C-alpha positions as CSV (number, residue, x, y, z in Angstrom):
1,M,-25.7,186.3,84.3
2,R,-28.9,187.0,82.4
3,F,-28.2,184.5,81.9
4,M,-27.3,188.1,83.5
5,T,-29.4,191.3,83.2
6,T,-28.2,194.8,82.3
7,S,-28.5,195.8,78.6
8,D,-26.9,198.4,76.7
9,N,-25.6,198.2,73.0
10,A,-21.7,198.2,72.8
11,S,-21.6,199.0,69.2
12,G,-22.6,202.8,70.1
13,T,-21.9,204.3,73.5
14,P,-22.5,202.6,76.4
15,E,-26.0,204.1,76.9
16,T,-27.1,204.9,73.0
17,P,-27.6,202.1,70.2
18,D,-26.0,202.1,67.2
19,E,-28.9,203.6,65.3
20,S,-26.9,203.5,61.8
21,A,-26.7,199.8,61.9
22,A,-30.2,199.4,62.8
23,D,-31.2,201.4,60.0
24,A,-28.8,199.3,57.8
25,A,-30.4,195.6,59.3
26,P,-31.8,193.5,56.5
27,A,-35.7,192.8,56.3
28,P,-36.4,189.8,58.5
29,T,-36.7,186.6,56.4
30,G,-38.1,183.1,57.3
31,V,-39.3,182.6,60.9
32,A,-38.0,186.3,61.5
33,A,-40.5,187.4,59.2
34,Q,-43.6,185.3,60.8
35,D,-45.9,186.1,64.2
36,W,-45.7,183.7,66.9
37,D,-48.7,181.7,65.5
38,Q,-47.2,181.0,62.5
39,A,-43.8,180.1,63.8
40,A,-45.0,178.3,67.0
41,T,-46.6,175.2,64.5
42,D,-43.3,173.5,64.5
43,P,-42.9,171.9,68.0
44,Q,-39.0,172.2,68.1
45,Y,-39.0,175.9,67.5
46,R,-41.8,176.2,70.2
47,A,-39.6,174.3,72.4
48,A,-36.7,176.5,71.8
49,V,-38.6,179.6,72.5
50,V,-39.9,178.2,76.0
51,D,-36.2,177.4,76.8
52,L,-35.1,181.0,75.5
53,L,-37.7,182.6,77.7
54,G,-37.2,180.4,80.5
55,A,-33.4,181.4,80.8
56,L,-34.5,185.1,80.2
57,A,-37.1,185.0,83.0
58,Y,-34.7,183.3,85.9
59,G,-31.9,185.8,84.9
60,E,-34.1,188.7,85.1
61,L,-35.3,187.1,88.6
62,A,-31.7,186.3,89.8
63,A,-30.8,190.3,88.6
64,F,-33.5,191.6,90.9
65,E,-32.2,189.3,93.7
66,R,-28.5,190.7,93.1
67,L,-29.3,194.5,92.8
68,A,-31.4,194.3,96.1
69,D,-28.1,192.7,97.6
70,D,-25.8,195.3,95.9
71,A,-28.2,198.0,97.7
72,K,-26.9,196.8,100.7
73,L,-23.4,197.8,99.9
74,A,-24.1,201.1,98.6
75,P,-22.2,203.9,100.2
76,T,-24.8,206.7,100.1
77,L,-28.6,206.8,100.4
78,V,-29.0,208.0,96.9
79,D,-26.9,204.9,95.2
80,K,-29.3,202.4,97.4
81,S,-32.3,204.2,95.9
82,E,-31.0,203.9,92.6
83,L,-30.3,200.6,92.9
84,A,-33.9,200.0,94.2
85,K,-35.4,201.2,91.1
86,M,-33.3,199.1,89.1
87,A,-34.2,195.8,90.9
88,S,-37.9,196.9,90.6
89,A,-37.4,197.0,86.7
90,E,-35.9,193.8,86.5
91,F,-38.6,192.4,88.4
92,H,-41.3,193.9,86.2
93,H,-39.5,192.1,83.1
94,F,-39.7,188.9,85.4
95,E,-43.0,189.2,85.2
96,R,-43.8,190.2,81.7
97,I,-42.0,187.0,80.9
98,T,-43.4,184.8,82.7
99,N,-46.7,186.0,81.7
100,R,-45.6,185.5,78.0
101,L,-45.1,181.9,79.1
102,T,-48.1,181.5,81.0
103,E,-50.1,182.9,77.4
104,I,-48.2,180.4,75.2
105,G,-49.5,177.6,77.4
106,A,-46.1,177.1,79.0
107,D,-45.3,176.5,82.9
108,A,-43.3,179.5,83.8
109,T,-41.5,177.2,86.9
110,Q,-40.8,174.6,84.7
111,A,-39.4,176.7,81.7
112,M,-36.7,178.4,84.3
113,E,-36.1,175.2,86.6
114,P,-33.5,173.6,84.1
115,F,-31.2,177.0,84.1
116,V,-31.5,177.5,88.0
117,A,-28.5,175.6,88.9
118,A,-26.3,176.7,86.2
119,L,-27.2,180.3,86.7
120,D,-27.0,180.4,90.7
121,G,-23.7,178.6,89.9
122,F,-22.1,181.4,88.1
123,H,-23.4,184.0,90.7
124,K,-21.8,182.1,93.3
125,Q,-18.4,181.9,91.8
126,T,-18.8,185.6,90.6
127,A,-19.9,186.9,94.0
128,P,-18.4,190.5,94.3
129,S,-16.4,191.4,97.6
130,D,-17.3,195.0,97.6
131,W,-19.6,197.8,95.9
132,L,-17.5,198.6,93.0
133,E,-17.3,194.8,92.1
134,G,-20.8,194.6,92.0
135,L,-21.3,197.5,89.5
136,V,-18.7,196.1,87.3
137,K,-20.5,192.5,87.2
138,A,-23.8,194.3,86.4
139,Y,-22.3,196.5,83.7
140,V,-19.8,194.0,81.9
141,G,-21.4,190.9,83.0
142,D,-25.0,191.2,82.3
143,S,-24.2,193.2,79.1
144,I,-22.5,189.8,77.7
145,A,-25.8,188.2,78.0
146,S,-28.0,190.9,76.5
147,D,-25.7,191.0,73.5
148,F,-25.9,187.2,73.3
149,Y,-30.2,187.7,73.5
150,R,-29.8,190.7,71.2
151,E,-28.1,188.2,68.3
152,V,-30.7,185.5,68.6
153,A,-33.5,187.7,68.8
154,A,-32.8,188.8,65.1
155,R,-33.8,185.2,64.2
156,L,-37.0,184.7,66.2
157,D,-40.7,185.2,65.3
158,A,-41.7,189.1,65.5
159,D,-43.9,188.7,68.4
160,T,-41.2,186.9,70.8
161,R,-38.2,189.3,69.3
162,Q,-40.0,192.0,70.5
163,L,-40.7,191.1,74.0
164,V,-37.3,190.0,74.2
165,L,-35.9,193.2,73.0
166,A,-37.9,195.1,75.5
167,V,-37.0,193.3,78.5
168,L,-33.1,194.0,77.6
169,D,-34.1,197.6,77.9
170,D,-31.5,199.5,80.0
171,T,-32.9,200.1,83.4
172,G,-30.1,202.5,84.0
173,H,-27.3,200.6,85.2
174,A,-25.1,200.8,82.4
175,S,-24.7,204.8,83.0
176,F,-24.8,204.6,86.4
177,A,-22.4,202.0,87.0
178,V,-19.9,204.0,84.1
179,E,-20.1,206.9,86.4
180,K,-19.5,205.4,89.7
181,V,-16.5,203.3,88.4
182,R,-14.8,205.9,86.7
183,A,-15.0,208.2,89.4
184,A,-13.7,205.6,91.6
185,I,-10.8,205.2,89.4
186,D,-10.3,208.8,89.0
187,A,-9.8,209.3,92.9
188,D,-8.0,205.9,93.4
189,P,-6.1,204.6,89.9
190,R,-4.8,201.7,91.7
191,L,-8.5,200.3,91.8
192,G,-7.8,200.1,88.0
193,G,-5.9,197.0,88.0
194,R,-8.0,195.0,90.4
195,L,-11.3,195.7,88.7
196,A,-9.7,195.1,85.0
197,L,-8.5,191.5,86.5
198,W,-12.2,190.6,87.7
199,A,-14.0,192.2,84.6
200,R,-11.7,190.0,82.6
201,R,-12.8,186.9,85.0
202,L,-16.3,188.0,84.4
203,M,-15.9,187.7,80.6
204,G,-14.2,184.3,80.8
205,E,-17.2,182.8,83.2
206,A,-19.9,184.2,81.4
207,L,-18.9,182.9,78.0
208,S,-18.4,179.2,79.5
209,Q,-21.5,179.5,81.4
210,S,-23.4,180.6,78.3
211,Q,-22.1,177.9,76.0
212,R,-22.8,175.1,78.9
213,V,-26.0,176.2,79.2
214,V,-26.9,176.3,75.6
215,A,-25.3,173.0,74.8
216,D,-27.5,171.3,77.5
217,R,-30.3,172.1,76.1
218,D,-31.3,170.2,72.6
219,A,-33.9,172.8,71.4
220,L,-31.7,175.6,72.1
221,S,-28.5,174.4,70.6
222,T,-30.5,173.5,67.2
223,M,-31.9,176.6,66.8
224,L,-28.7,178.3,67.2
225,V,-26.9,176.3,64.6
226,G,-29.6,176.6,62.2
227,G,-31.9,173.4,63.0
228,V,-34.7,175.8,63.4
229,A,-35.6,179.4,63.1
230,D,-33.1,180.0,60.4
231,G,-30.4,179.8,63.0
232,F,-26.6,180.2,63.0
233,D,-24.4,178.2,61.1
234,L,-21.5,177.3,63.2
235,A,-19.2,179.6,61.7
236,E,-21.7,182.3,62.6
237,V,-21.7,181.2,65.9
238,G,-18.1,181.6,66.0
239,R,-18.4,185.1,64.7
240,M,-21.3,186.0,67.3
241,F,-19.0,185.1,70.0
242,S,-16.5,187.3,68.5
243,R,-18.7,190.5,68.1
244,I,-19.5,189.7,71.8
245,T,-15.7,189.9,72.8
246,E,-15.4,193.3,70.9
247,A,-18.3,194.6,72.3
248,H,-16.6,193.6,75.8
249,T,-13.5,195.3,75.0
250,K,-15.5,198.3,74.0
251,R,-17.4,198.4,77.7
252,M,-14.0,198.0,79.5
253,A,-12.9,201.2,77.8
254,A,-15.8,202.9,78.6
255,L,-15.2,202.0,82.3
256,G,-11.6,203.3,82.3
257,L,-10.2,199.5,82.3
258,A,-8.1,197.4,80.3
259,A,-9.4,194.3,78.4
């Protein structure tokens, strides 16, 4: 996962964010109203941001590697080139995050290291068996992580929030995956059942892995449950995961699959 890496906003269409929701969002307060220099005076907040960026950076690097591998399964040269372009975009995101880690005085490799085993384990457990499973994984699985990061970004300082949202920009994989998967199901409706089961497995693995990663990192977990950065309370954490689940259901519908 971005803990995976493809972004879209399931509150709107698969390709278009819900602009009305953004317009209705309340003005930032607390840490979210500060810049990095102000917020980073709290060492616990700084540690949480380094963790968050480390996880996101390794997710981007893993996405680059996975897209490059998926390109080998592509049935046409056009498909292969499209995935290659997406992989390149993910690597640029990776570079942007690691550059930021260096700017704030963190070692990018050390920041990523705590997340390597968990994220590699996730990808090993959810290795696609074919081209279509790879597309579903990138669209459904990666989008779960994007939703999570967007939820957290709303509570970050302005500089970090801007960076996180920028690297979650859709590389084009969302609309590409929807088009290809729906066309395949239209051509062979029997594929729908297998891909729906695969997507449900991805959902379960992604949420479980996200929760384990956060729980293992004290600074991140403290931020999420309100210790720093105006984080969520426990009830809001539950609502957050409910929103992520609802977004997953919408993405499944966009693919023509039953949730």
